[in-house]
C-alpha positions in Angstrom: -45.6 48.8 30.4 -45.4 48.6 26.2 -41.6 48.2 26.6 -41.6 45.1 28.6 -43.4 43.7 26.4 -41.6 44.9 23.8 -38.0 43.2 24.8 -40.2 39.7 25.4 -41.4 39.7 22.3 -38.0 40.9 20.3 -35.9 38.1 22.8 -38.7 35.8 21.8 -38.2 36.5 18.1 -34.6 35.9 18.9 -34.7 32.5 20.7 -37.0 31.8 17.3 -33.7 32.4 15.1 -31.8 30.6 17.1 -33.8 27.6 16.9 -33.9 27.7 13.1 -30.4 28.1 13.3 -29.4 25.3 15.5 -32.1 23.0 13.7 -30.7 23.2 10.4 -27.4 22.9 11.3 -28.3 19.4 12.3 -30.4 18.7 9.5 -27.2 19.5 7.4 -24.7 17.8 10.3 -26.9 14.8 10.0 -26.8 15.1 5.9 -23.1 14.8 5.6 -22.6 11.6 7.9 -25.2 9.8 6.1 -23.3 11.1 3.3 -20.1 10.7 4.3 -21.3 6.5 5.8 -22.3 5.5 2.3 -18.8 7.3 0.9 -17.5 4.9 3.3 -19.6 1.9 2.5 -18.2 2.8 -1.1 -15.5 2.3 -0.6 -14.9 -0.7 1.5 -16.8 -2.5 -1.9 -14.2 -1.3 -4.4 -11.6 -2.3 -1.7 -13.0 -5.6 -0.8 -12.8 -5.8 -4.1 -9.9 -4.9 -5.4 -7.9 -7.1 -2.6 -9.7 -10.2 -4.6 -8.5 -8.6 -7.4 -5.6 -8.6 -6.0 -5.7 -12.6 -4.9 -6.4 -13.8 -8.1 -3.4 -12.3 -9.7 -1.5 -13.3 -7.3 -2.8 -16.8 -7.2 -2.5 -17.0 -11.4 1.6 -15.5 -11.1 1.2 -18.5 -8.7 0.3 -21.4 -11.6 2.3 -19.8 -12.8 6.2 -20.4 -11.9 4.7 -23.8 -10.6 4.2 -24.3 -14.4 7.9 -22.7 -15.1 9.5 -24.9 -12.8 7.9 -28.3 -14.3 8.4 -27.7 -18.0 11.6 -25.2 -18.0 11.5 -25.4 -21.6 8.8 -21.9 -21.4 10.4 -19.3 -20.9 9.8 -15.5 -19.4 10.3 -13.4 -22.3 13.6 -11.4 -22.2 14.9 -8.4 -23.8 17.7 -9.6 -25.5 17.0 -13.1 -27.0 15.1 -12.7 -30.2 13.5 -14.6 -32.6 14.6 -18.5 -34.2 15.1 -17.9 -37.9 13.7 -21.1 -39.4 15.2 -23.0 -41.8 
């Protein structure tokens, strides 16, 4: 009788340890998922900001090229052009 009681106690202790391990793993997985979601949100915000900055730069470049076509005296810098000597 006492042998059966000792085996049952050992099985119950094993079950409790397994449940504790399972709970620990579930908590860790949940924490990891929250961290991944936070990183994904920050990455999305940074990507959106970079896209907006790219649109602004692209629009400025288009305006600059449009101005150059209207005022042909404004020319982009060239390596072979030297400064003019005045007087």
